[in-house]
Backbone bond lengths (Angstrom), bond angles and torsions (degrees), N, CA, C in turn:
res aa  C-N    CA-C-N  psi(-1)  N-CA   C-N-CA  omega(-1)  CA-C   N-CA-C  phi
1 X - - - 1.545 - - 1.649 108.69 -
2 X 1.304 115.57 -42.10 1.361 122.14 -174.86 1.528 107.74 -73.84
3 X 1.256 123.47 -27.66 1.503 127.97 177.86 1.485 106.12 -67.40
4 X 1.380 116.16 -48.58 1.453 125.97 -177.79 1.526 106.76 -55.24
5 X 1.359 115.37 -55.02 1.437 120.06 178.16 1.485 113.37 -51.94
6 X 1.367 116.27 -45.52 1.458 118.22 -176.24 1.520 113.08 -68.41
7 X 1.413 113.76 -28.48 1.433 117.05 175.88 1.503 112.70 -74.34
8 X 1.443 121.43 -43.33 1.272 119.49 174.31 1.568 118.49 -59.33
9 X 1.355 114.20 -35.93 1.435 120.98 174.21 1.484 107.87 -65.24
10 X 1.320 125.03 -49.83 1.341 124.36 174.79 1.514 119.35 -55.87
11 X 1.351 118.87 -34.66 1.351 124.67 174.13 1.464 115.19 -67.98
12 X 1.375 108.76 -45.11 1.619 116.15 -178.74 1.476 106.36 -60.70
13 X 1.332 117.66 -47.07 1.528 124.34 -178.06 1.423 111.12 -54.67
14 X 1.366 120.39 -31.58 1.476 118.87 178.06 1.516 118.04 -70.73
15 X 1.370 116.36 -12.10 1.461 128.95 -174.20 1.610 104.64 -96.25
16 X 1.298 121.06 -9.62 1.459 121.29 -177.62 1.517 105.03 -96.08
17 X 1.334 113.39 113.58 1.438 120.53 -179.14 1.590 115.18 -79.02
18 X 1.304 114.60 71.02 1.423 119.13 -179.86 1.519 120.25 -60.24
19 X 1.387 105.87 -31.00 1.508 112.08 178.77 1.471 117.04 -63.79
20 X 1.354 114.60 -17.33 1.582 121.55 170.02 1.433 113.50 -68.10
21 X 1.340 119.13 -29.50 1.456 130.92 175.29 1.373 121.49 -87.85
22 X 1.354 115.53 -49.41 1.431 127.60 177.56 1.577 110.41 -123.43
23 X 1.282 120.99 115.81 1.401 126.40 -178.32 1.463 120.73 -69.42
24 X 1.302 117.74 47.07 1.439 123.99 -177.04 1.644 103.18 -116.47
25 X 1.287 116.28 114.66 1.450 119.47 179.32 1.506 110.33 -62.50
26 X 1.315 118.10 136.07 1.440 121.66 172.38 1.546 115.07 85.49
27 X 1.436 116.08 -1.35 1.373 116.96 -178.72 1.591 113.17 -66.08
28 X 1.326 112.17 131.51 1.372 120.75 174.30 1.460 114.78 -125.70
29 X 1.339 121.16 157.56 1.560 122.73 179.04 1.468 108.26 -75.19
30 X 1.331 121.95 -27.06 1.538 118.20 -177.44 1.435 111.71 80.40
31 X 1.303 117.14 36.94 1.525 122.02 -174.66 1.479 109.85 -67.32
32 X 1.317 115.44 -33.38 1.502 114.22 179.43 1.562 112.65 -66.05
33 X 1.290 112.67 -24.08 1.491 119.20 177.30 1.576 113.52 -58.67
34 X 1.283 113.48 -29.04 1.482 116.94 175.84 1.549 108.87 -55.86
35 X 1.385 117.59 -48.47 1.496 122.34 179.83 1.585 104.85 -60.47
36 X 1.284 122.29 -50.13 1.333 120.44 -176.71 1.566 114.29 -60.76
37 X 1.202 115.14 -40.83 1.474 120.06 174.92 1.502 116.99 -68.16
38 X 1.304 117.28 -27.51 1.441 123.71 177.86 1.613 104.03 -73.96
39 X 1.339 112.00 -50.82 1.491 115.99 -178.24 1.527 114.37 -57.18
40 X 1.499 112.44 -38.18 1.324 116.80 -176.86 1.549 112.96 -67.39
41 X 1.374 114.28 -38.19 1.445 122.74 -178.24 1.534 114.84 -81.37
42 X 1.295 121.81 -32.29 1.275 125.31 -177.33 1.577 117.69 -104.83
43 X 1.338 117.69 -21.91 1.377 120.43 -179.33 1.630 108.56 -110.79
44 X 1.281 115.33 -105.19 1.407 118.89 -178.30 1.555 109.12 -154.26
45 X 1.319 115.88 155.12 1.531 116.72 -173.25 1.542 111.17 -61.61
46 X 1.339 115.91 -27.58 1.483 122.32 -176.17 1.553 102.96 -74.07
47 X 1.361 123.86 -36.02 1.457 124.71 176.53 1.436 108.34 -64.81
48 X 1.359 117.13 -45.69 1.503 119.81 -174.92 1.630 106.76 -60.43
49 X 1.296 111.06 -47.53 1.478 119.85 -176.65 1.660 105.90 -58.02
50 X 1.304 115.67 -46.96 1.484 115.13 -175.29 1.563 109.07 -63.72
51 X 1.413 112.65 -37.33 1.443 111.36 -178.16 1.514 108.73 -68.57
52 X 1.176 120.30 -44.39 1.512 126.82 -175.95 1.440 103.59 -60.22
53 X 1.345 128.34 -49.93 1.438 129.02 -176.41 1.496 113.01 -62.80
54 X 1.323 117.06 -48.03 1.491 120.97 178.83 1.569 106.72 -64.41
55 X 1.145 117.92 -44.93 1.609 116.93 -178.03 1.584 107.07 -60.59
56 X 1.295 115.15 -47.79 1.508 117.07 -179.56 1.607 110.42 -55.09
57 X 1.367 110.91 -49.11 1.556 111.08 -176.07 1.557 109.08 -66.06
58 X 1.146 120.02 -37.93 1.497 124.36 -177.26 1.504 105.55 -64.98
59 X 1.182 116.86 -54.81 1.604 126.61 -176.50 1.492 105.54 -61.48
60 X 1.296 122.34 -33.42 1.484 121.67 -177.81 1.444 106.48 -78.41
61 X 1.318 123.51 -32.78 1.439 123.91 173.64 1.511 110.51 -66.31
62 X 1.299 118.61 -27.70 1.493 116.16 176.08 1.462 120.29 -90.29
63 X 1.362 115.27 -30.12 1.452 122.40 -179.33 1.382 115.35 -101.75
64 X 1.312 118.96 -14.99 1.519 124.56 -179.03 1.393 113.25 123.64
65 X 1.205 120.25 146.54 1.505 127.63 -169.07 1.594 105.46 -76.63
66 X 1.367 117.55 -21.06 1.646 111.50 -174.76 1.493 100.96 -72.41
67 X 1.208 124.56 -20.27 1.547 117.63 -172.72 1.574 107.39 -80.45
68 X 1.203 117.92 -14.32 1.369 123.59 -177.83 1.632 118.78 -59.71
69 X 1.395 111.28 -42.09 1.552 115.78 171.57 1.482 113.43 -63.88
70 X 1.373 115.95 -42.51 1.475 118.92 -177.65 1.530 106.62 -65.30
71 X 1.386 118.16 -45.37 1.384 120.46 -178.92 1.528 115.02 -60.61
72 X 1.254 115.73 -42.06 1.373 125.09 179.48 1.529 108.46 -61.60
73 X 1.327 116.80 -56.65 1.480 122.15 -173.48 1.629 106.26 -60.59
74 X 1.333 118.21 -43.51 1.348 112.82 177.52 1.621 119.69 -73.79
75 X 1.267 110.86 -34.40 1.619 117.79 -175.70 1.359 110.68 -71.95
76 X 1.459 114.95 -40.77 1.573 116.16 -172.37 1.574 102.92 -75.73
77 X 1.384 121.94 -38.23 1.439 118.30 -175.74 1.593 104.73 -62.29
78 X 1.398 115.19 -50.46 1.456 121.42 -176.32 1.450 112.94 -50.89
79 X 1.380 117.56 -44.93 1.390 123.98 -174.36 1.573 106.15 -70.69
80 X 1.270 123.52 -44.51 1.450 123.16 179.07 1.544 110.62 -53.76
81 X 1.425 107.55 -52.80 1.499 116.17 -173.10 1.726 108.87 -59.26
82 X 1.408 110.58 -47.31 1.495 114.50 179.72 1.571 109.37 -64.15
83 X 1.272 118.48 -32.38 1.507 118.39 -175.30 1.472 107.22 -78.14
84 X 1.258 121.17 -32.21 1.550 121.90 172.93 1.574 109.36 -66.69
85 X 1.337 111.00 -43.39 1.481 112.83 -178.33 1.490 112.05 -67.97
86 X 1.351 117.17 -31.23 1.572 121.28 179.90 1.357 108.09 -44.87
87 X 1.258 130.72 -31.76 1.407 129.57 -163.08 1.698 101.95 -80.53
88 X 1.360 114.28 -21.89 1.553 114.73 173.17 1.541 108.88 -88.31
89 X 1.276 125.73 -18.70 1.340 127.76 -171.27 1.604 113.32 -48.99
90 X 1.220 117.83 124.39 1.589 120.97 179.98 1.550 108.23 93.68
91 X 1.261 123.71 -20.58 1.487 127.18 -176.47 1.642 104.94 -95.40
92 X 1.471 109.61 -66.65 1.317 110.83 -176.52 1.526 110.19 -136.40
93 X 1.238 122.82 17.37 1.278 128.51 171.87 1.542 119.83 -148.98
94 X 1.181 119.50 131.02 1.550 121.20 178.30 1.463 114.33 -85.75
95 X 1.309 114.44 173.26 1.433 120.71 176.46 1.392 107.77 -65.94
96 X 1.313 124.83 -31.69 1.493 123.88 175.98 1.516 112.95 -62.25
97 X 1.396 111.89 -43.16 1.316 116.48 176.22 1.600 118.21 -66.22
98 X 1.245 113.03 -35.06 1.432 115.14 172.92 1.613 113.37 -70.25
99 X 1.282 113.75 -35.68 1.467 116.79 172.65 1.567 114.58 -64.81
100 X 1.269 115.34 -37.25 1.544 118.95 178.45 1.552 107.45 -66.09
101 X 1.246 110.81 -46.47 1.598 117.87 179.89 1.589 105.49 -59.49
102 X 1.355 118.65 -53.95 1.410 117.15 176.76 1.457 117.16 -55.90
103 X 1.279 120.45 -39.20 1.483 122.64 174.71 1.536 114.14 -63.39
104 X 1.312 114.30 -43.37 1.572 116.90 171.43 1.535 111.85 -63.54
105 X 1.212 120.59 -36.08 1.466 122.61 -177.65 1.695 103.10 -72.70
106 X 1.161 112.24 -42.92 1.576 112.71 175.63 1.399 113.55 -57.20
107 X 1.386 119.28 -42.48 1.397 127.28 176.07 1.538 112.77 -54.58
108 X 1.341 107.27 -48.63 1.505 119.10 -174.87 1.468 111.18 -69.20
109 X 1.396 113.47 -41.96 1.541 114.63 173.55 1.535 120.05 -63.21
110 X 1.300 114.75 -36.55 1.444 123.19 -177.03 1.556 101.19 -74.95
111 X 1.171 124.55 -54.50 1.521 122.37 -174.09 1.630 108.73 -65.97
112 X 1.316 113.76 -32.48 1.472 116.40 167.58 1.484 118.51 -56.52
113 X 1.317 115.95 -47.35 1.395 122.67 -179.80 1.586 107.93 -69.43
114 X 1.341 117.05 -41.69 1.521 120.97 178.52 1.446 109.26 -57.08
115 X 1.373 114.89 -45.24 1.460 118.75 -177.33 1.621 115.15 -66.34
116 X 1.349 111.78 -29.70 1.422 115.70 178.02 1.646 112.36 -81.15
117 X 1.432 111.85 -39.88 1.355 114.14 178.77 1.577 113.38 -72.25
118 X 1.186 115.70 -38.58 1.489 120.29 -174.00 1.589 109.20 -90.86
119 X 1.367 116.44 -2.81 1.444 123.39 -176.29 1.473 111.71 52.70
120 X 1.220 120.76 39.83 1.508 131.43 178.69 1.436 117.20 -122.89
121 X 1.348 113.31 81.63 1.560 118.04 -174.58 1.486 110.68 -71.23
122 X 1.444 116.03 -12.37 1.500 112.74 176.37 1.592 108.72 -68.27
123 X 1.316 120.84 -19.84 1.469 118.25 -179.92 1.504 108.88 -57.81
124 X 1.184 120.49 -34.53 1.456 121.59 -175.33 1.599 108.63 -64.52
125 X 1.245 115.86 -38.64 1.471 123.78 178.55 1.622 113.99 -78.04
126 X 1.275 115.04 -39.04 1.506 116.02 -172.28 1.616 113.68 -99.49
127 X 1.346 117.57 -29.69 1.439 120.31 -175.92 1.485 110.90 -100.71
128 X 1.346 120.36 -33.89 1.406 121.12 -176.57 1.489 116.98 -62.11
129 X 1.399 123.46 -38.53 1.541 123.97 -178.82 1.518 111.38 -58.76
130 X 1.402 118.49 -52.20 1.355 113.75 176.26 1.584 120.63 -64.33
131 X 1.347 113.59 -31.59 1.392 117.17 172.50 1.459 109.95 -65.32
132 X 1.238 124.29 -42.50 1.442 127.85 -175.18 1.610 109.28 -64.04
133 X 1.203 113.97 -41.94 1.542 122.41 172.13 1.438 115.67 -54.49
134 X 1.408 111.81 -56.28 1.424 121.93 -178.42 1.576 110.13 -65.92
135 X 1.387 110.69 -40.66 1.472 113.40 -175.81 1.523 112.94 -66.48
136 X 1.407 116.16 -36.02 1.471 119.24 174.63 1.531 108.84 -56.05
137 X 1.250 119.52 -46.17 1.446 129.60 -178.12 1.618 109.98 -59.48
138 X 1.322 112.83 -47.37 1.486 115.34 -179.65 1.427 109.62 -77.83
139 X 1.358 119.65 -23.84 1.522 119.35 172.84 1.471 110.73 -62.67
140 X 1.429 115.51 -37.01 1.570 117.58 -175.72 1.613 101.42 -62.66
141 X 1.367 116.60 -43.97 1.491 121.44 -167.11 1.509 104.88 -67.67
142 X 1.334 119.59 -46.87 1.400 118.95 -174.06 1.598 109.43 -71.76
143 X 1.302 118.74 -39.66 1.483 122.89 173.07 1.470 113.65 -55.12
144 X 1.459 118.26 -39.83 1.359 124.20 -177.52 1.551 104.10 -70.52
145 X 1.260 118.84 -43.10 1.521 118.23 176.44 1.479 112.00 -60.58
146 X 1.261 122.30 -47.00 1.451 130.37 -174.92 1.495 110.19 -62.47
147 X 1.246 113.31 -48.04 1.541 121.66 -173.96 1.560 114.72 -44.73
148 X 1.291 118.04 -60.14 1.514 119.92 177.88 1.588 111.27 -57.56
149 X 1.332 115.10 -36.24 1.514 119.83 -172.95 1.617 101.04 -68.22
150 X 1.255 123.29 -49.23 1.416 128.61 -177.75 1.591 107.54 -64.38
151 X 1.376 119.74 -43.49 1.477 113.30 178.51 1.572 111.73 -65.04
152 X 1.329 116.57 -40.16 1.347 121.71 -176.87 1.565 115.97 -65.54
153 X 1.456 113.48 -35.05 1.471 120.60 -179.21 1.596 103.87 -74.10
154 X 1.239 120.70 -16.82 1.454 119.47 -175.46 1.570 110.32 -58.26
155 X 1.343 112.55 -36.01 1.544 118.39 -178.62 1.529 108.55 -74.06
156 X 1.291 125.85 -15.15 1.374 120.90 -176.11 1.508 111.14 -87.77
157 X 1.330 117.02 145.00 1.534 117.87 -179.93 1.586 103.75 -82.47
158 X 1.363 116.40 115.75 1.505 120.10 178.46 1.538 105.93 -109.62
159 X 1.295 115.51 149.43 1.498 121.62 -175.66 1.608 104.71 -64.97
160 X 1.334 114.53 144.86 1.412 119.69 -179.89 1.509 108.31 -103.54
161 X 1.289 116.92 156.02 1.436 123.71 172.27 1.406 111.70 -73.84
162 X 1.407 118.09 150.63 1.430 121.57 -173.47 1.519 112.56 -54.12
163 X 1.298 114.85 -47.28 1.611 117.67 176.55 1.516 112.77 -59.70
164 X 1.303 120.30 -30.42 1.408 122.38 -179.73 1.637 112.81 -84.09
165 X 1.299 113.29 -25.45 1.528 118.83 176.54 1.461 112.84 -70.69
166 X 1.259 115.73 -37.23 1.570 115.26 -174.04 1.466 112.80 -74.95
């Protein structure tokens, strides 16, 4: 069910013409990251990873296989950063802060992959700064959307992993 929600959000996001508002090619809100962040905080990192990978594979089949490398580079780096920061959540970092860091990591991962694939290291210098600025703003939005979901899911009894249940 969470994979389906992530796919719907990813498809809806493709219809939002952000480049008409902010002139940064390829800018996305990162709506599917809401699902990844919720899964990371309420389920387990392996669940969030599975959702992320399945979503990327299905979206790559829909949008074209060339996007898969960029999505994997950004998505995996973002997930690792948010997972590491999840240990600080509630003490010195909010869900919005985690989301902002994940958005920045996603942009770094995507531009890094693009630099390698296209053999254009100048992308890091020219394209990354505007992506980081807009990514931090979209990270605030996705974190603000994920926060209430995470808080409300806290009251639901969710299945525990074997290692957590013992």
